[in-house]
VOGU-3710 file (C-alpha; in Angstrom, 3 decimals, decimal comma):
1> xxxxxxxxxx> 95,175/77,367/74,062  93,429/80,304/75,739  92,810/80,333/79,470  89,213/79,727/80,607  87,149/82,840/81,294  86,559/83,427/84,995  83,281/84,509/86,564  82,754/87,985/87,961  83,023/86,686/91,534  86,189/84,735/90,828
11> xxxxxxxxxx> 87,787/87,953/89,550  86,346/89,745/92,600  87,974/87,254/94,989  91,356/87,316/93,280  91,377/91,130/93,417  89,963/91,638/96,919  93,404/91,696/98,547  94,077/94,979/96,768  91,450/96,551/99,028  93,699/95,958/102,021
21> xxxxxxxxxx> 96,923/96,808/100,182  95,552/100,149/99,096  94,045/100,734/102,538  97,559/100,707/103,967  99,020/102,613/101,023  96,364/105,347/101,337  97,011/105,812/105,041  100,663/106,249/104,138  99,974/108,746/101,338  97,491/110,888/103,262
31> xxxxxxxxxx> 99,255/110,991/106,623  103,020/110,486/106,326  103,767/114,113/105,345  101,649/115,145/108,312  103,591/112,806/110,607  106,900/114,080/109,259  105,920/117,740/109,757  104,608/116,990/113,251  107,917/115,350/114,171  109,837/118,406/113,044
41> xxxxxxxxxx> 110,561/118,046/109,304  110,964/121,238/107,266  108,637/121,471/104,268  111,493/121,339/101,725  112,921/118,235/103,433  109,714/116,228/103,031  110,476/114,924/99,491  113,778/113,355/100,526  112,090/111,707/103,521  109,590/110,205/101,079
51> xxxxxxxxxx> 112,416/108,842/98,921  112,271/105,549/100,844  109,037/104,580/99,120  110,122/104,693/95,453  113,659/103,420/96,126  112,214/100,426/97,952  109,876/99,694/95,050  112,715/99,986/92,556  114,669/97,291/94,386  111,942/95,019/95,721
61> xxxxxxxxxx> 109,464/94,661/92,855  111,683/93,120/90,133  113,237/90,785/92,701  109,838/89,641/93,972  108,585/89,336/90,387  111,560/87,203/89,392  111,202/85,015/92,489  107,458/84,542/92,097  107,897/83,530/88,430  109,951/80,606/89,770
71> xxxxxxxxxx> 107,913/79,735/92,865  105,480/76,882/93,255  104,529/75,428/96,640  101,442/74,501/98,658  100,239/78,103/98,757  100,827/78,602/95,046  102,931/80,910/92,895  102,048/84,486/93,831  100,074/83,890/97,058  103,096/83,224/99,327
81> xxxxxxxxxx> 104,247/86,776/98,574  100,767/88,251/99,095  100,669/86,793/102,594  104,254/87,557/103,641  103,927/91,198/102,615  100,578/91,526/104,393  101,977/90,312/107,713  104,998/92,622/107,574  103,000/95,655/106,393  100,374/95,208/109,108
91> xxxxxxxxxx> 103,062/95,241/111,799  104,635/98,361/110,265  101,277/100,150/110,243  100,983/99,611/113,980  104,455/100,979/114,712  104,489/103,968/112,285  102,226/106,455/114,196  104,042/105,676/117,434  107,418/106,799/116,078  109,206/108,786/118,820
101> xxxxxxxxxx> 111,418/110,734/116,408  111,618/111,804/112,768  114,379/109,335/111,874  112,289/106,471/113,268  109,269/107,533/111,175  111,466/107,718/108,041  112,796/104,227/108,761  109,293/102,873/109,324  108,189/104,339/105,994  110,979/102,352/104,354
111> xxxxxxxxxx> 109,927/99,122/106,063  106,227/99,703/105,424  106,727/100,471/101,752  108,957/97,428/101,246  106,264/95,221/102,800  103,497/96,773/100,694  105,592/96,181/97,572  106,073/92,511/98,461  102,284/92,115/98,445  101,475/94,462/95,595
121> xxxxxxxxxx> 103,811/93,343/92,798  102,515/89,755/92,495  98,904/91,009/92,326  99,639/92,670/88,978  101,193/89,478/87,610  98,281/87,478/89,067  95,908/89,050/86,531  98,225/88,080/83,672  98,507/84,545/85,084  94,824/83,874/85,582
131> xxxxxxxxxx> 92,861/85,783/82,927  92,633/85,446/79,137  93,426/88,583/77,165  89,717/89,333/76,706  89,252/89,743/80,482  92,446/91,555/81,453  90,960/95,048/81,208  88,211/93,847/83,560  90,809/92,317/85,886  92,847/95,492/86,220
141> xxxxxxxxxx> 89,697/97,605/86,470  88,546/95,386/89,337  91,838/96,145/91,056  91,178/99,851/90,399  87,771/99,475/92,036  89,259/97,979/95,198  92,077/100,513/95,205  89,478/103,272/95,061  87,158/101,870/97,715  90,033/101,024/100,049
151> xxxxxxxxxx> 91,467/104,495/99,737  88,098/106,207/100,237  87,742/104,739/103,701  91,409/104,860/104,679  91,965/108,482/103,631  88,931/109,686/105,565  89,619/107,649/108,710  91,317/110,404/110,788  88,433/112,742/109,875  85,879/110,091/110,846
161> xxxxxxxxxx> 87,721/109,292/114,065  87,372/112,941/115,094  83,960/113,907/113,764  82,064/110,646/114,266  83,735/109,084/117,272  85,066/112,123/119,106  88,701/110,960/119,156  91,152/113,817/119,600  92,624/115,317/116,440  95,234/117,409/118,249
171> xxxxxxxxxx> 98,200/116,438/120,385  101,098/118,135/122,156  103,854/119,455/119,904  105,870/116,607/118,409  103,168/113,995/119,088  100,842/112,237/116,622  97,091/112,754/117,318  95,077/109,742/118,466  92,815/110,082/115,405  95,789/109,179/113,190
181> xxxxxxxxxx> 96,995/106,389/115,483  93,622/104,608/115,547  93,324/104,935/111,762  96,657/103,119/111,344  95,625/100,352/113,783  92,423/99,735/111,820  94,462/99,743/108,609  96,716/96,990/109,919  93,754/94,695/110,549  92,068/95,457/107,219
191> xxxxxxxxxx> 95,309/94,926/105,260  95,906/91,459/106,684  92,322/90,186/106,474  91,775/91,396/102,894  94,900/89,700/101,576  94,048/86,562/103,538  90,664/86,500/101,766  92,343/86,364/98,345  94,817/83,726/99,511  92,031/81,443/100,769
201> xxxxxxxxxx> 89,414/82,128/98,076  91,548/81,969/94,910  93,347/79,181/93,096  96,398/79,470/90,883  97,362/77,619/87,734  100,342/75,322/88,131  103,486/75,883/86,011  102,381/73,001/83,777  98,964/74,576/83,204  100,502/77,970/82,468
211> xxxxxxxxxx> 102,805/76,353/79,931  99,776/74,804/78,251  98,027/78,179/78,154  101,038/80,072/76,724  99,961/81,901/73,606  102,044/81,014/70,524  101,737/84,591/69,255  103,265/85,898/72,459  106,161/83,469/72,196  106,819/84,307/68,573
221> xxxxxxxxxx> 106,635/88,058/69,062  108,411/88,455/72,365  110,462/85,327/72,943  111,641/84,161/76,357  114,390/86,581/77,060  116,343/84,621/79,634  117,624/82,497/76,719  118,778/85,545/74,731  121,529/87,203/76,689  122,980/90,615/75,964
231> xxxxxxxxxx> 126,619/90,655/74,902  129,065/91,156/77,741  130,869/93,977/75,899  127,636/95,917/75,435  126,816/95,698/79,137  130,347/96,733/80,094  130,369/99,690/77,677  126,940/100,955/78,755  127,786/100,415/82,408  130,916/102,553/82,132
241> xxxxxxxxxx> 128,921/105,320/80,395  126,239/105,312/83,108  128,837/105,278/85,881  130,928/108,123/84,463  127,863/110,219/83,612  126,477/109,840/87,134  129,776/110,680/88,843  130,670/113,599/86,554  127,212/115,174/86,860  127,322/114,702/90,626
251> xxxxxxxxxx> 130,637/116,570/90,818  129,341/119,349/88,549  126,226/119,808/90,657  128,176/119,574/93,909  130,808/122,173/93,031  129,047/124,432/90,518  125,245/124,306/90,788  123,357/122,855/93,754  123,268/119,601/95,658  120,982/118,117/98,263
261> xxxxxxxxxx> 120,152/114,567/99,303  117,578/114,147/96,536  119,833/115,282/93,697  122,732/113,293/95,132  120,638/110,148/95,340  119,393/110,610/91,787  122,878/111,031/90,275  124,610/108,428/92,421  121,760/106,073/91,622  122,597/106,462/87,920
271> xxxxxxxxxx> 126,241/105,681/88,700  125,175/102,639/90,725  123,113/101,364/87,789  126,302/101,594/85,749  128,114/99,419/88,287  125,309/96,849/88,162  125,600/96,632/84,370  129,378/96,205/84,620  128,931/93,366/87,132  126,337/91,677/84,915
281> xxxxxxxxxx> 128,683/92,014/81,943  131,528/90,391/83,880  129,302/87,488/84,954  128,012/86,893/81,422  131,570/87,110/80,099  132,520/84,326/82,511  129,454/82,295/81,436  127,774/82,730/84,843  124,304/83,405/83,505  122,053/81,324/85,725
291> xxxxxxxxxx> 121,444/83,703/88,584  118,616/86,099/89,291  120,729/89,242/89,127  121,987/88,573/85,593  118,543/87,487/84,394  116,864/90,665/85,691  119,491/92,939/84,084  119,187/90,939/80,874  115,388/91,179/80,938  115,692/94,936/81,398
301> xxxxxxxxxx> 117,642/95,127/78,142  114,967/93,132/76,333  111,791/94,878/77,435  109,026/94,806/74,800  108,509/97,843/72,588  105,087/98,548/74,092  106,653/98,796/77,552  109,186/101,333/76,265  106,374/103,463/74,826  104,366/103,230/78,026
311> xxxxxxxxxx> 107,438/104,174/80,071  107,230/107,799/78,888  103,520/107,983/79,703  104,124/106,484/83,131  106,977/108,872/83,892  104,886/112,028/83,566  101,753/110,447/85,068  103,511/109,328/88,233  105,600/112,489/88,555  102,284/114,326/88,774
321> xxxxxxxxxx> 100,855/111,878/91,295  103,927/111,990/93,513  103,927/115,800/93,549  100,288/115,616/94,632  100,887/113,067/97,397  103,840/114,970/98,806  102,468/118,485/98,606  98,662/118,410/98,841  98,718/118,697/102,646  101,094/121,706/102,805
331> xxxxxxxxxx> 99,504/123,260/99,689  95,970/123,124/101,098  96,858/124,033/104,677  99,153/126,911/103,661  97,645/128,247/100,402  93,945/127,813/101,185  93,663/127,639/104,990  96,546/130,031/105,658  97,889/127,781/108,457  101,572/126,986/108,979
341> xxxxxxxxxx> 101,665/125,965/112,673  101,383/122,159/112,645  100,081/122,095/116,216  97,235/124,552/115,516  93,610/123,479/115,197  93,355/125,233/111,796  96,317/123,306/110,367  94,917/119,986/111,560  91,485/120,891/110,209  93,067/121,472/106,812
351> xxxxxxxxxx> 95,107/118,268/107,059  91,955/116,299/107,826  90,226/117,916/104,854  93,070/116,669/102,652  92,165/113,177/103,858  88,605/113,796/102,683  89,872/115,051/99,317  92,000/111,927/98,907  88,932/109,894/99,756  86,806/111,670/97,154
361> xxxxxxxxxx> 89,160/111,185/94,219  89,570/107,534/95,098  85,836/107,076/95,551  85,204/108,563/92,134  87,948/106,341/90,716  86,149/103,306/92,156  82,900/104,388/90,510  84,597/105,044/87,176  86,622/101,812/87,123  83,924/99,847/85,316
371> xxxxxxxxxx> 82,683/102,822/83,286  86,138/103,022/81,735  85,749/99,447/80,481  82,617/100,430/78,540  84,267/103,576/77,218  87,325/101,597/76,085  85,154/99,125/74,196  83,416/101,950/72,349  86,611/103,871/71,591  89,994/102,458/72,634
381> xxxxxxxxxx> 92,065/102,100/75,778  94,475/104,738/74,487  91,698/107,286/73,900  90,201/106,694/77,335  93,597/107,011/79,003  94,489/110,266/77,202  91,152/111,904/78,045  91,408/110,793/81,665  94,907/112,259/82,031  93,748/115,601/80,607
391> xxxxxxxxxx> 90,986/115,827/83,219  93,519/114,888/85,895  95,799/117,724/84,809  92,912/120,212/84,947  92,060/119,003/88,451  95,600/119,566/89,740  95,933/123,013/88,140  92,631/124,142/89,671  94,066/123,945/93,217  95,928/127,185/92,507
401> xxxxxxxxxx> 92,764/129,133/91,617  90,286/127,750/94,159  89,999/129,475/97,552  86,995/127,619/98,999  88,134/124,218/100,348  84,777/122,629/99,494  85,179/123,482/95,793  88,276/121,282/95,749  85,863/118,346/95,754  85,133/119,164/92,096
411> xxxxxxxxxx> 88,851/119,185/91,316  89,153/115,722/92,816  86,707/114,311/90,241  89,178/114,973/87,432  92,025/113,539/89,487  89,879/110,512/90,309  89,187/109,839/86,628  92,904/109,988/85,862  93,709/107,731/88,823  91,176/105,082/87,723
421> xxxxxxxxxx> 92,718/105,015/84,261  96,343/105,032/85,468  95,629/101,975/87,624  94,062/99,963/84,802  94,755/101,025/81,217  98,587/100,905/81,112  98,600/97,442/82,712  95,880/96,129/80,401  97,819/97,441/77,390  101,121/96,086/78,695
431> xxxxxxxxxx> 100,027/92,560/79,611  99,231/91,632/76,022  102,855/92,298/75,047  104,469/90,160/77,768  105,555/86,500/77,568  103,773/84,353/80,150  106,970/83,000/81,708  108,191/86,541/82,358  104,960/88,065/83,647  106,193/88,631/87,202
441> xxxxxxxxxx> 109,624/90,040/86,462  108,322/92,349/83,721  105,573/93,663/85,964  108,346/94,358/88,476  110,509/96,069/85,849  107,479/98,099/84,721  107,460/99,491/88,240  110,771/101,196/87,373  108,750/103,613/85,260  106,617/104,424/88,281
451> xxxxxxxxxx> 109,529/104,647/90,698  111,992/106,666/88,571  109,601/109,634/88,226  108,957/109,486/91,950  112,706/109,581/92,663  112,981/112,451/90,181  110,181/114,303/91,984  111,825/113,708/95,343  115,158/114,889/93,925  113,986/118,179/92,405
461> xxxxxxxxxx> 110,729/119,259/94,039  112,334/120,242/97,336  114,724/122,543/95,460  111,941/124,004/93,292  109,643/124,692/96,239  112,411/126,314/98,264  114,481/128,139/95,643  112,064/128,741/92,750  108,606/128,776/94,349  109,647/130,655/97,532
471> xxxxxxxxxx> 108,341/127,912/99,806  104,868/127,858/98,197  103,898/124,196/97,885  100,916/125,006/95,664  103,241/125,433/92,670  104,308/121,785/92,976  100,681/120,863/92,208  100,686/123,212/89,206  103,820/121,474/87,941  102,048/118,146/88,448
481> xxxxxxxxxx> 99,109/119,290/86,330  101,408/120,232/83,446  103,122/116,847/83,746  99,748/115,108/83,455  99,048/116,948/80,178  102,393/115,764/78,750  101,495/112,177/79,648  98,208/112,518/77,753  100,046/113,612/74,601  102,484/110,682/74,801
491> xxxxxxxxxx> 99,674/108,098/74,969  99,115/108,545/71,221  102,529/106,966/70,510  101,765/103,679/72,358  101,000/100,484/70,416  98,161/98,489/72,000  98,434/94,931/70,664  95,057/93,772/71,996  93,313/97,079/71,255  90,182/97,147/73,459
501> x> 90,075/93,514/74,535
//
């Protein structure tokens, strides 16, 4: 039995919380590198300071997904997590720009990103819960619209604070300007109220109703993986391989090649994943299967084929995005404005212009969110996604050649098209391949393929910028553009079960 179709305004209400989530996320993306540099971070240390964000997502999202799959109370299934994350993230947004030292700002980024993830992950599963397959592209595109509109305003807020309201955009060395502080305070209020709107204005199907709506084809094709456990020996064998590979490579890099915090985290993370598999294997071997840890590891081994195919696309897409978020501010201020002194008016002018650029690509993404639906119906979701990624790659590469900051607005249109597609098409393709009872945990696991490329970027980009690119951050954006092209090529290998539905 298919779920009832929802009205446009019902889908609007259930997606509105993403406006606030992305408002906070955009403030983080556009301003955290600026805060880090202001508090004394070296440019090649910025990626490792950003590592908190993807690592937090890697841990939090599958756990929250697994928990929300099994939650049902007065607030509902996903809504308790929306609200909890909103409260915590709003408090973090208030504290972040008042950080007295670099280590405090890095810690606040960790807390803020964990809170955002608590709210964000269930929103993806919410679309799979509430909408029939024929409306899922619309549902994720609606989220793209709110992500775009939220980011437009949030990214431009420091610029608006200065140029519209006369709030100071400069501060003594080591201090955050008031324009940034007030932007974060506004973001805290918007985040909470937007999520509260969705919590109050949307209903959720009960577990019994979701069971009734489960599609037989989904069950037959994908199964319910918590009943199909991986063999203990397989987990133990693979765990040992991952552990030894991580440790051996770490020692090789440490003694023979090069090591920094990013590379160390990447390789020791691989070793840690090996330990987790060994532990899961031991628990399964002792018939201790009914716990969240074992179920999540087991689900990871049984991810649908479509998710595996999308994983490669996501890797190169999000590597490109993370290189852009980390390095756009230093690339624009250094390469185009010629400013390196973070306390200078010219540097802060360039940093504010980056906020405008972030606003433009997100604004264009908001406009294109619903256009992409029409394009997908006339062609296919895969075609639309590939074309969008190509334009995104061109936009990133153009930063190297453009010298007039205003011309970068054109570059942002290509990036905006790619962003709109990245936020909608992979999720719309994926949802059709997931079993209803595993929607939350698989959306959380899918986040691995967003987080792993971000950890990879944080692990290697600092080295590349310092040792290969001679401190020129602009080349990180060039590398991001090439990565976007690779993602476009890999889209052709993805199987879309629902096609353009």
